[in-house]
Steps between C-alpha positions, in 0.01 A plus 500: 500500500148623577422823315333645814837501682778750463818378350738397775833324557620324801851404640489242772753464766609152611436553877325836565129523555504876465361662188581847370262653248634783271253760372618743222371844430284644216653472169753237617494128514662224724805542291600806710604260775784337305757648741321347802437136395850350557542654852137421607479144387796411720267556804125476386239360264426777243187588316522768216176632363415709192207729582207504267578639161876500570767266392374156408161572671412727204260215366322504829287810396316301247333325789390828650182686401567790736617828351628641831761366731488554882779422739274232655457304182871524422574375857254216475680371193798441723306326773369253235851397411578444864202289545581310174855430631362429860716766658350588817718792601802674350743785521426765240749714308345791295637770285361849419126464434534139599550606852130628513387164373695313764358735762152451381547117503601541864177692553276244332678187629745595779540141615669424164769771550788423724721801423505774237805636329398813310757638254455854340185504691207720387321619816374828352510708194647837566390814324731449208399138439130585535547769223668238283210252554247772415687597181535142407117460555422782280727402217481113517252482211709741281873422575635153420533334830877423454567875481328539821677199665841624389426837645382352829803264513730796450326720771503211755854388412684808365863414601768361278545217738135405451535449126492111525184521712335746261574288193386178667162650599456661146591167332241316718220768448538447124335172554183663632234596253341849499177384658693314774718805578173704547356242735813508721519876471147532636625335824710799583186688604462246781836536646471793742172400660622146546825610651327753742303197629809290521690773689218515760463127525821322581522120470711307742717349227878563505570744209828615350501794269805504271541841327778655303614824665447667158144377459396873536135441400411224744745502795354781718152342531656171595693665781168641622341167481787319697480769779141406582519117440669296774536179287690693220852595450687685209838434354629768264738369232779752421555622135176345386176607342154354469560143363741394778479123427656566152736792604635362809412122500765393739395737774133436423545120529716510810264720705176335379623139544636585844157670596300195382720247684480706832122478478464133440332345802 
């Protein structure tokens, strides 16, 4: 595989022409979708991607001279994979910070995005998460990044029922090197300005937000976003926290697959 392409894996369906592209969050990898593959591949063609520096795309950074990541360059990486595979348009499923990348992709190339399923969506950092990011920024050169990541994982996913999600993300984050963690961490500063713009400018793309009702850090801003966007709807998953595709996979799969099928022209 070309070194200039992200690591990706496809599952092809014998009859469907529909593609679903899965985009994980910062510190994860495409392995976070292990509870979605079986259900989804019964209906669609699947494309799973490891973002730059994550999972099996960790070699990808050797090709990059840039020291700073932007949401635009991280998004363009995905478009290159779509072009390589000759996928003209697809349905996108994002998780956590991956939801911002999906929304940005829709901004840069809206003709490529048929629907968006945004799980554990980050639409704004509240005061608590902004303080966390600032503390992380101040200490990222001093504190080992895995300490920081464990702390973040615990604050975002504090409940006992979220232990599996927390351990999964910490395990995946261990594969990042310190320099890579810092590059991704710097992206956090871009979140609020970008999301203010996205809130003001709605795209006419059917969008489903799937949020755990206990995702206390991120659910309120999503409710505000859905109120002002006609093309968006929200489904709250009971007894569930941030990483709803891992904590309540059956509910996540059922609602998201149904949503995509309803929006196939």
